[in-house]
LUMZA-389510 format. One line per 10 residues: number of its first residue (from 1); their letters; for each residue x, y, z of C-alpha. Coordinates in steps of 0.1 Angstrom, whole numbers, plus 5000, padded with zeros to 4 digits. Layout:
! LUMZA-389510
NUM	A	X/Y/Z  ...
//
This chain:
! LUMZA-389510
1	MKVTVVVRFL	5000/5000/5000  5012/5035/4992  5003/5064/5015  5011/5101/5011  5009/5121/5043  5004/5158/5039  5014/5182/5067  5027/5217/5069  5056/5212/5093  5079/5184/5103
11	PPVIDAVGAY	5106/5179/5130  5128/5195/5141  5102/5223/5138  5085/5222/5172  5049/5214/5161  5027/5188/5177  5008/5180/5144  5041/5177/5125  5056/5154/5151  5023/5133/5150
21	AYHLSYALAK	5026/5130/5112  5062/5119/5114  5056/5092/5141  5025/5080/5124  5044/5077/5091  5071/5058/5108  5046/5034/5124  5030/5028/5091  5063/5023/5073  5073/4996/5099
31	RSVQVTLVTS	5041/4978/5088  5055/4977/5052  5035/5007/5040  5053/5028/5014  5050/5063/5029  5058/5097/5014  5056/5128/5036  5048/5160/5017  5055/5192/5036  5066/5228/5033
41	AGQNTLTEHP	5097/5238/5013  5125/5256/5030  5123/5237/5063  5155/5225/5080  5139/5191/5082  5150/5156/5076  5150/5147/5039  5165/5112/5042  5149/5084/5061  5155/5047/5056
51	LIQVRPAVRN	5117/5039/5055  5100/5072/5046  5104/5094/5015  5102/5131/5025  5093/5158/5000  5096/5194/5013  5080/5209/4982  5051/5232/4990  5058/5269/4993  5023/5282/4996
61	WGWLGVGRLL	4994/5265/5014  4967/5286/4997  4951/5281/4963  4985/5282/4946  4998/5255/4969  4968/5233/4963  4977/5230/4926  5013/5221/4935  5000/5195/4960  4977/5179/4935
71	AIIHKGHPDV	5005/5176/4910  5028/5160/4935  5002/5136/4947  4990/5127/4912  5026/5119/4902  5031/5096/4932  4999/5076/4926  4992/5068/4963  4964/5045/4974  4956/5068/5003
81	VSFQYVPHLY	4963/5104/5012  4965/5112/5049  4958/5149/5054  4968/5163/5088  4945/5192/5095  4941/5219/5121  4926/5252/5108  4952/5276/5122  4980/5254/5108  4973/5265/5072
91	GRYGINFGAA	4960/5300/5075  4958/5332/5095  4930/5330/5120  4924/5295/5108  4909/5306/5075  4922/5289/5044  4896/5275/5020  4923/5261/4997  4935/5237/5024  4899/5229/5034
101	VLPLLLRLGL	4889/5220/4998  4920/5198/4992  4903/5165/5003  4874/5171/4979  4897/5179/4950  4917/5148/4957  4886/5126/4957  4868/5142/4927  4898/5151/4906  4922/5122/4913
111	GTTVVTTYHE	4898/5095/4926  4920/5092/4957  4910/5079/4991  4915/5107/5016  4917/5102/5054  4918/5135/5072  4930/5137/5108  4911/5166/5122  4932/5173/5153  4913/5202/5167
121	LPGRPPCSVK	4879/5217/5159  4875/5255/5157  4867/5272/5190  4836/5291/5197  4839/5326/5180  4835/5358/5200  4802/5376/5198  4811/5403/5173  4809/5410/5135  4843/5395/5130
131	GILYGIASTV	4834/5366/5152  4803/5359/5133  4822/5360/5100  4849/5337/5114  4822/5313/5127  4806/5311/5092  4840/5305/5075  4850/5279/5100  4816/5261/5096  4821/5261/5058
141	QTALIVFGST	4856/5248/5061  4846/5220/5084  4818/5210/5061  4843/5209/5032  4866/5187/5052  4839/5162/5062  4822/5161/5028  4855/5157/5009  4871/5131/5031  4866/5094/5028
151	KVVVPVERQG	4871/5092/5066  4877/5118/5093  4898/5107/5122  4894/5126/5155  4914/5119/5187  4887/5129/5211  4853/5113/5217  4837/5148/5222  4849/5159/5188  4834/5129/5171
161	EILRRQYPWA	4801/5135/5188  4800/5171/5176  4808/5162/5140  4782/5134/5140  4756/5157/5153  4764/5184/5128  4768/5161/5099  4746/5130/5106  4749/5118/5070  4786/5114/5075
171	ARRIVRIPVG	4784/5097/5109  4799/5064/5097  4830/5080/5082  4840/5097/5115  4863/5075/5137  4883/5081/5168  4920/5072/5170  4940/5087/5199  4975/5103/5195  5007/5089/5208
181	SNIPVHPLKK	5037/5105/5225  5058/5129/5204  5087/5124/5229  5105/5090/5227  5116/5076/5260  5154/5078/5262  5166/5055/5290  5192/5073/5311  5226/5057/5314  5234/5046/5349
191	DAPAHHPPGP	5260/5074/5353  5238/5101/5336  5222/5124/5361  5185/5130/5357  5175/5167/5360  5163/5161/5396  5178/5184/5423  5188/5165/5455  5161/5164/5480  5131/5183/5466
201	FVLGTFGSGH	5102/5167/5449  5096/5178/5413  5063/5186/5397  5061/5189/5360  5040/5204/5332  5046/5201/5295  5031/5221/5267  5032/5251/5244  5018/5276/5268  4982/5277/5260
211	PWLQYETALH	4961/5292/5288  4937/5262/5288  4965/5243/5305  4960/5264/5336  4996/5271/5345  4983/5295/5371  4969/5266/5390  5002/5248/5389  5019/5278/5404  4993/5281/5431
221	ILRGLLDSNF	4997/5244/5439  5034/5249/5441  5030/5278/5465  5006/5258/5486  5030/5229/5489  5058/5252/5499  5036/5267/5526  5030/5232/5538  5067/5227/5543  5073/5205/5513
231	QVRLFCIGNI	5106/5207/5495  5094/5209/5459  5101/5225/5426  5082/5229/5393  5095/5222/5358  5075/5240/5331  5087/5221/5301  5081/5237/5267  5086/5269/5247  5060/5290/5265
241	EENNPGYYRR	5078/5323/5261  5080/5321/5223  5046/5305/5217  5026/5328/5240  5048/5358/5251  5019/5377/5267  5007/5348/5288  5043/5339/5297  5048/5375/5311  5017/5371/5332
251	LRQLASVLNL	5029/5338/5345  5063/5352/5355  5045/5381/5372  5023/5357/5391  5054/5337/5401  5070/5368/5414  5038/5377/5434  5037/5342/5449  5074/5345/5457  5084/5314/5437
261	SGFIEWTGPL	5118/5326/5425  5142/5297/5425  5114/5271/5427  5104/5271/5390  5125/5261/5359  5111/5275/5326  5129/5252/5302  5122/5270/5269  5125/5249/5237  5143/5216/5242
271	PPLEVSRRLQ	5151/5187/5218  5132/5155/5225  5161/5139/5243  5162/5167/5269  5125/5167/5273  5127/5129/5280  5154/5135/5306  5133/5162/5323  5102/5140/5323  5122/5112/5340
281	SVDVFLALHQ	5130/5135/5369  5094/5144/5376  5076/5129/5406  5041/5141/5398  5029/5153/5364  5003/5180/5363  4979/5179/5333  4954/5207/5343  4934/5209/5312  4905/5234/5315
291	TGITARSTAV	4881/5212/5297  4893/5179/5310  4918/5152/5300  4916/5139/5265  4935/5116/5242  4944/5146/5220  4971/5157/5243  5005/5145/5232  5019/5159/5264  4998/5136/5285
301	AAAMAHALPI	5008/5107/5262  5044/5116/5268  5039/5116/5305  5022/5082/5303  5050/5068/5281  5075/5078/5308  5054/5060/5335  5046/5092/5354  5018/5094/5379  4994/5121/5366
311	VTTKGPDADQ	4972/5146/5384  4946/5159/5360  4911/5173/5356  4876/5164/5346  4856/5186/5322  4831/5187/5294  4856/5175/5267  4872/5147/5288  4873/5113/5272  4851/5089/5292
321	WLLESGTFIF	4874/5060/5287  4902/5079/5303  4880/5090/5332  4870/5054/5338  4905/5039/5334  4916/5042/5370  4949/5056/5357  4947/5092/5370  4943/5113/5402  4917/5140/5397
331	IDTNDLSGAV	4915/5175/5412  4891/5204/5410  4910/5234/5399  4884/5257/5414  4892/5243/5449  4929/5253/5453  4932/5241/5489  4917/5208/5480  4940/5205/5450  4970/5212/5472
341	GVVAAFLKDA	4959/5186/5497  4955/5159/5469  4989/5166/5455  5005/5167/5489  4990/5133/5498  5003/5119/5465  5038/5132/5471  5038/5115/5506  5028/5082/5492  5057/5068/5470
351	ASRKEYGRRA	5040/5034/5466  5008/5050/5452  5028/5072/5428  5047/5041/5416  5014/5022/5411  4997/5051/5391  5029/5054/5370  5027/5017/5362  4990/5021/5353  4998/5051/5330
361	LALYQKQLSW	5025/5032/5311  5002/5001/5308  4974/5021/5293  4998/5039/5270  5011/5007/5257  4976/4992/5252  4959/5023/5236  4984/5051/5228  5017/5036/5216  5026/5044/5180
371	EEVGKRFLNE	5025/5007/5172  4988/5006/5184  4980/5039/5167  4996/5028/5134  4977/4995/5135  4943/5012/5141  4951/5038/5114  4961/5011/5089  4929/4991/5096  4908/5023/5089
381	ISSSCEFC	4925/5032/5057  4925/4996/5045  4887/4994/5050  4883/5028/5032  4905/5021/5002  4888/5002/4974  4920/4994/4955  4945/4988/4984
//
């Protein structure tokens, strides 16, 4: 089987969707699929891979780029095109009708099976003229994606429910496949120090700095633990400053107000090896998603792959299968004193932390490993492709 994966960015560019595309491609290639990755030109990305052909050939992701993409894909004659889609990845404010119409052009123009992974649905627009126009444009783009794709893969149950409700005629083509970890586990050598200071416990967060990860709550939990006489530090892993400079400044100001100088490490951008080393030094991982834990979070997947005990949240978007897995400790971020108490009890109980770390790794291996994700994706594209 020949599969062409289309995505805007690839590693070493720090982009969750690009990393997902690379790991998925590698998982498929290990199952004897001929994989070609088509991505943006001008990237300092890998161009040689023993199992994957990489084509950094697209200079424009608007209408001009669509023509270039169609020519490349037509020349390669793939059985399936895997389109990695997030609205804001391809256009300012998430508006790019050229990218949204690509699946439809591939199906109608080239007769190609198209499986679109819709990583993140558009958010609710603000109540303004611009917001209304954005909402209309987003709705049209989503309809084009759903109508044009042979199948639409979503990582979160809630996303699938929304799309099936909005497009009931397409319900059977919408499937859920979770994401894996974008950070491979790099076992530490026996003489290699983990980034764990002597004595203190270490809390960890990992992400791009989006406010929905509620970093403020992590800072307040840290302050509460220090006030309870815990020796503890916080690693904020990720390039928060560059991705969201305004939010980063507010977090630094809050850290100053809470007198947390010397207790937080803001790592900035790190290569995967260093991220893995930081994760291996964390005692408790905080995944404080505003709308609840989901299988869309590659950061949570990375924590699970590293066998970390995870404290997280419930919410309207939370995946029910994760809530019922018995793998996580839950807190209410609206109850800071209660949250501090839960984390404090967890830090005191080494046996419990070890057990929850074991459960996290077991669930990752069963549901979220790239081997499992690749197998499920291959099953879906095989059932969708008439000529595979």
